[in-house]
C-alpha positions in Angstrom: 96.5 132.9 133.6 95.3 130.6 130.8 91.8 129.4 130.7 92.6 126.2 128.7 90.3 127.2 125.9 91.8 126.8 122.4 90.8 129.2 119.7 91.5 129.3 116.0 94.6 131.4 116.6 96.2 128.5 118.4 96.3 126.4 115.2 98.6 126.8 112.3 97.1 126.5 108.8 97.4 122.9 107.8 98.3 122.3 104.1 95.9 119.8 102.6 97.8 117.1 100.7 97.0 116.9 97.0 94.0 114.8 96.0 94.6 111.4 94.5 92.7 112.6 91.5 94.6 115.9 91.2 96.8 116.2 88.2 100.5 115.6 89.1 102.0 117.4 86.1 103.1 120.4 88.2 104.7 118.1 90.8 106.6 116.2 88.0 107.5 119.4 86.2 108.9 120.9 89.4 110.8 117.7 90.2 112.4 117.7 86.7 113.1 121.4 87.0 114.9 120.9 90.3 116.9 117.9 89.0 117.8 119.1 85.5 118.1 122.9 85.9 121.3 122.7 88.1 122.9 120.2 85.7 122.3 122.5 82.8 123.4 125.6 84.6 126.4 124.0 86.3 129.6 122.8 84.7 133.0 124.4 84.4 133.4 127.3 82.1 136.5 128.5 80.3 137.4 131.8 79.0 138.5 131.8 75.4 139.9 134.6 73.3 137.6 135.8 70.5 138.7 138.2 67.8 136.2 140.5 66.1 137.3 140.9 62.5 135.1 143.9 62.0 136.6 146.0 64.8 139.9 144.4 65.1 139.4 143.9 68.8 140.2 140.9 70.9 137.7 140.0 73.7 136.9 137.2 76.0 133.9 134.8 75.9 132.8 132.3 78.5 132.2 128.8 77.1 131.9 125.4 78.7 133.9 122.5 77.3 131.7 120.6 74.8 129.0 123.3 75.1 127.4 122.5 71.8 127.3 118.8 72.4 125.9 119.2 75.9 123.3 121.7 74.7 122.1 119.2 72.1 122.1 116.4 74.8 120.1 118.5 77.2 117.6 119.6 74.5 117.1 115.9 73.5 116.8 114.9 77.2 114.3 117.7 77.8 112.2 116.4 74.8 112.3 112.9 76.1 111.3 114.0 79.6 108.4 116.1 78.2 107.2 113.0 76.4 107.5 111.0 79.6 105.5 113.6 81.5 102.8 113.6 78.8 102.5 109.8 78.8 102.5 109.7 82.6 99.9 112.4 82.7 97.7 110.4 80.4 98.1 107.4 82.7 97.0 109.5 85.7 94.0 110.7 83.8 93.1 107.1 82.9 93.5 106.2 86.6 91.2 109.1 87.6 88.6 107.9 85.0 88.8 104.4 86.3 88.5 105.7 89.9 85.3 107.5 89.0 83.9 104.3 87.6 85.0 102.3 90.7 87.2 100.1 88.5 90.6 100.8 90.0 92.5 101.8 93.1 94.3 105.2 93.2 98.0 105.1 92.3 100.1 105.1 95.4 102.1 108.4 95.7 105.2 106.7 97.0 105.1 104.0 94.2 104.6 106.8 91.6 107.5 108.8 93.0 109.7 105.7 93.1 108.8 104.8 89.5 109.5 108.3 88.2 112.8 108.5 90.1 113.8 105.1 88.8 112.8 105.6 85.2 113.7 109.3 84.7 117.5 108.9 84.4 117.1 106.0 81.8 114.5 107.9 79.8 116.6 111.1 79.8 119.8 109.5 78.7 118.5 106.9 76.2 116.7 107.3 72.9 113.9 104.8 73.5 110.8 103.8 71.5 107.3 104.9 72.6 106.5 104.2 76.2 103.2 103.0 77.5 102.4 103.7 81.2 99.3 102.1 82.8 97.7 102.2 86.2 97.7 98.8 87.9 95.5 97.2 90.6 96.3 97.9 94.2 97.9 101.3 93.4 100.7 100.1 91.2 101.9 101.5 87.9 103.3 99.7 84.9 105.7 100.9 82.2 106.2 99.0 78.9 108.2 99.2 75.7 107.4 97.0 72.7 109.7 97.5 69.7 112.6 96.1 67.7 111.8 92.5 68.7 111.9 93.3 72.4 109.2 93.4 75.1 110.1 95.2 78.3 107.4 95.3 80.9 107.8 96.7 84.4 105.3 96.5 87.3 105.9 98.9 90.1 103.8 97.5 93.0 105.4 99.6 95.7 108.9 101.2 96.2 111.6 98.6 95.6 109.0 96.0 94.5 109.4 96.0 90.8 108.7 92.9 88.7 110.4 92.9 85.3 109.6 90.9 82.2 112.3 91.3 79.6 112.0 89.3 76.3 114.1 89.5 73.2 113.3 87.8 69.9 117.0 87.8 69.2 117.7 86.0 72.5 120.3 88.5 73.8 118.2 89.7 76.7 115.8 87.6 78.8 114.7 88.0 82.4 111.6 87.5 84.5 111.7 88.4 88.2 112.3 91.2 90.7 114.5 94.1 89.5 114.2 96.7 92.3 117.2 98.7 91.1 116.4 98.2 87.4 119.8 96.6 86.8 118.4 94.0 84.3 116.0 96.6 82.9 118.8 99.1 82.3 120.7 96.6 80.2 117.5 95.8 78.2 116.7 99.5 77.7 120.3 100.2 76.5 119.9 97.3 74.0 116.5 98.5 72.7 117.9 102.0 72.3 120.7 100.7 70.0 118.3 98.9 67.7 116.6 100.6 64.8 112.9 101.2 65.5 110.6 99.0 63.4 
């Protein structure tokens, strides 16, 4: 018969969520590893015949179609993602400093995840100029590119609440307003990636 008294053995160990001020580099690196690693490792392979002139033998070698091109693409993507993580880490450190001085609110985890998930495919696939990421009031995060006569500014206030300011000195791209799926932003980023960096 149970006495109704609860002891420590009745409770499971509760995992404490990461602190707002804890560095998120490991979380982001893990996310990227989970997303990119399967892409790099997957893909169809073909067996091609390879002759060895020294021994006169003929063997088989596994190779993916366009392996050289895809390897270079993934290496470039990995470099861009590493730069993105570094810039994001700097923004998180700035936010922690501002929190310590009671000058800012902590960046909202859901907003941060949404921003990373939204920006990562664009950053990985496009050769973009230097990115600036800043913490915003009320837990938001901003991302900006200023180069080649273009100003691209994004304000992630919460998931699916993204305000975009897209300006182009050449007049090919201009937009001010909500862009939750980054449709307008994607066009602007593709445009800035085609232009020579000033």
